[in-house]
C-alpha positions, 0 to 999 in steps of 0.5 A: 936829181934829174934833168929833163927838157921840153921844145922851144915849140913845146914852150910856146904852146904852153905860153899860149895855152895858159894865157888864153885858159887862165889870163895869166902871160907866163915868162918863157922860162916858166912856159917851159915848166908848164910845157914839161906839166902839161907833157907829164900829166899822165905822170899823176892822179886826180887826187895829186896836188901839182905847184908849179912857180911862175916866176918873171914876167911874161908881158916882157915876152909877149913880142918875142912869143908873138914873133916866135908864133908868127903873129907878128913879123 
């Protein structure tokens, strides 16, 4: 077993990245997984296949993410 982490700022950046790039609003939990993948992207080659399960619904987290990103007060 290996445990790792990302910061909330990295997760929010990934929340924004996936929302803008793919039109998929990830749940904040899934955003942490995407942030880890972005952080470790250099560990994988062009031929590698990486799967990330996007659980939950990000539309429920939009207001919380917008507050954390400073978009709304």
